[in-house]
Each structure stands twice: as structure tokens, then as C-alpha cells.
C-alpha positions as CSV (number, residue, x, y, z in Angstrom):
1,M,0.1,0.2,0.0
2,E,1.0,3.6,-1.0
3,T,0.6,6.2,1.4
4,I,-0.5,9.4,-0.2
5,S,0.5,12.7,0.9
6,R,0.6,16.4,0.3
7,E,2.3,19.7,1.3
8,V,-0.8,21.5,3.1
9,T,-0.4,25.3,4.6
10,I,-1.9,25.1,8.0
11,I,-3.3,29.4,10.0
12,A,-2.4,30.1,13.0
13,E,-4.4,32.3,14.9
14,D,-2.2,34.9,14.2
15,G,-2.6,34.7,10.5
16,Y,1.2,33.0,10.3
17,P,1.3,30.2,8.0
18,L,2.4,26.8,8.6
19,G,4.3,24.6,6.4
20,A,2.6,20.9,7.1
21,T,2.3,17.6,5.4
22,V,-0.1,14.9,5.2
23,F,0.4,11.1,4.7
24,E,-3.2,9.9,4.7
25,A,-3.3,6.0,5.1
26,P,-4.9,4.3,2.0
27,P,-8.7,4.4,2.0
28,S,-9.6,1.3,2.9
29,T,-7.4,1.0,5.9
30,R,-8.3,4.5,7.3
31,N,-9.5,3.8,11.6
32,G,-10.5,7.9,13.0
33,H,-7.7,8.1,14.2
34,V,-4.7,12.0,13.5
35,V,-1.6,11.0,14.9
36,I,0.0,15.0,15.0
37,I,4.1,14.7,15.6
38,C,5.6,17.7,17.3
39,S,9.3,18.4,16.5
40,G,12.1,18.2,19.0
41,T,13.6,21.9,18.3
42,A,14.4,23.5,15.7
43,I,13.5,19.5,14.2
44,K,12.6,20.1,10.5
45,Q,9.0,17.6,10.0
46,Q,11.1,15.7,7.2
47,F,12.3,14.0,10.0
48,Y,10.1,12.1,11.0
49,G,8.6,11.5,7.0
50,A,9.2,7.8,7.7
51,Y,7.6,7.2,11.1
52,A,4.8,9.5,9.4
53,R,4.6,7.1,6.5
54,F,4.9,4.0,8.6
55,L,1.4,5.2,10.6
56,S,0.2,5.5,7.9
57,Q,-0.1,2.4,6.4
58,R,-1.3,1.8,8.9
59,G,-4.2,3.3,8.9
60,Y,-3.8,6.3,11.1
61,N,-3.8,9.8,8.8
62,V,-0.3,12.1,10.3
63,I,0.2,15.6,10.2
64,T,4.2,16.6,10.6
65,F,5.0,20.2,10.8
66,D,7.3,23.2,10.5
67,Y,6.4,25.8,13.9
68,R,7.2,29.2,12.8
69,G,11.1,29.8,11.8
70,I,11.6,26.4,10.8
71,R,12.0,25.7,7.4
72,R,8.8,25.8,5.5
73,A,7.3,28.1,8.3
74,R,9.8,30.5,7.7
75,H,9.4,33.6,6.1
76,G,12.0,36.0,5.2
77,N,14.8,36.8,6.9
78,L,15.2,35.7,10.5
79,A,16.2,38.9,11.9
80,G,14.5,40.7,14.1
81,F,12.1,37.7,13.9
82,Q,9.1,37.6,16.8
83,G,8.3,34.1,17.6
84,N,9.3,32.1,20.0
85,M,8.9,28.5,21.6
86,H,5.5,30.0,23.2
87,D,3.8,30.5,20.0
88,W,4.8,26.8,18.7
89,G,3.0,25.7,21.3
90,K,-0.2,28.2,22.7
91,K,-0.4,29.8,18.3
92,D,0.8,26.8,16.0
93,V,0.3,23.3,18.0
94,S,-3.1,24.7,18.1
95,A,-3.6,25.1,14.7
96,V,-2.6,22.0,13.8
97,I,-5.2,20.6,15.8
98,A,-7.8,22.8,14.7
99,W,-7.2,21.9,11.5
100,A,-6.6,18.0,11.8
101,C,-10.6,18.0,14.0
102,T,-11.8,20.7,10.5
103,E,-10.1,18.1,8.2
104,F,-10.6,15.0,8.8
105,Q,-14.4,15.5,11.0
106,Q,-13.6,15.0,14.5
107,P,-11.0,12.1,14.5
108,K,-10.2,11.0,17.2
109,I,-6.7,13.1,17.9
110,H,-2.9,11.8,19.3
111,V,0.0,13.3,19.8
112,V,3.6,12.6,19.7
113,G,5.6,14.8,20.6
114,H,10.0,14.8,20.4
115,S,12.5,16.5,22.2
116,A,9.9,20.2,23.3
117,G,7.4,18.7,20.9
118,G,6.3,16.0,24.1
119,W,5.3,20.1,25.9
120,L,5.4,22.3,23.6
121,T,1.2,20.2,23.2
122,A,0.7,21.5,26.9
123,L,0.0,25.3,26.0
124,A,-2.2,24.4,22.8
125,T,-5.3,25.8,24.2
126,N,-7.8,23.1,22.4
127,N,-4.5,20.3,24.4
128,H,-8.3,18.7,25.8
129,Q,-8.8,17.0,21.9
130,V,-5.8,14.8,22.3
131,Q,-6.7,11.6,23.1
132,S,-3.8,10.2,24.1
133,M,-0.2,11.1,24.0
134,V,3.7,9.4,23.4
135,T,6.5,11.6,23.8
136,V,10.4,10.8,23.0
137,A,13.6,12.1,24.5
138,S,11.3,14.8,26.4
139,L,11.8,17.4,29.2
140,H,10.1,17.9,32.0
141,G,9.5,21.0,34.0
142,Y,11.3,20.6,37.7
């Protein structure tokens, strides 16, 4: 089974465009679940492509994305750029969760958070819509 991937732009509530990739599960295997992969600090979304394809071949629709200022969400020169990690969680992760809910018509949402991506979801204003979360090499606040 071949995974279909497509690049999309997700607009955060403050109007900032985020580059994202959707890995769609083959129609016959779709299970109604969406996995959002929240990357580690400054890691471009392509790093997670093989894992996203693996999950999509098992029935999950998967979304990878770049936080503002990173790769496909970097627009122009970063000198004077105002984005920060708080924005990554509160604005960017929130936008991806909201987009997934609309695009996939209220799916069961799961998050895989790598490093900082493991705690950025806690800042998302709509994180109550996440059914489950797995963190990999994430830090804690103590």
C-alpha cells in the first residue's frame, strides 16, 4: 500500500502560515485516528517522514509540520523575528489540532511529541481534544 502525502498550509490564529504535510492512510485501512507529530526544537518535519509513512500504512492519517521560523514556516530573514517557543505551543500546535479536527471531521487525535514537542502540546489552547500522547526524549519542568 502506498501512502499519499500532500503539502498543506495551516494558518495559525494570528495569521502566521505553517508548512505541513499530511500522510493519508489508504482508504481501505483508515481507522478514524489522526496522529500529529510535534517535532523537537528546530527539527524540520522531513525528519519524521519515514515514521509518518509507517503510521499511515497502518490506518492513521498523520500530520507533520514546521513551527514558525523553521523550514517551510520560515518566511524571509529571521533577523528581528518575533516568534518563540511559547508561540510554537500556544499558536502553532493549537492551529494544527484545530485544522485536523476540521479536515478529518472530528477524529480521535493522538500526539507524538519528540523532545520539546512533548511539552509544547501542554501550551495548546485546545489540547483537551487530544485523546492520547506519547513523548520521546522530552524534558520536564522540574
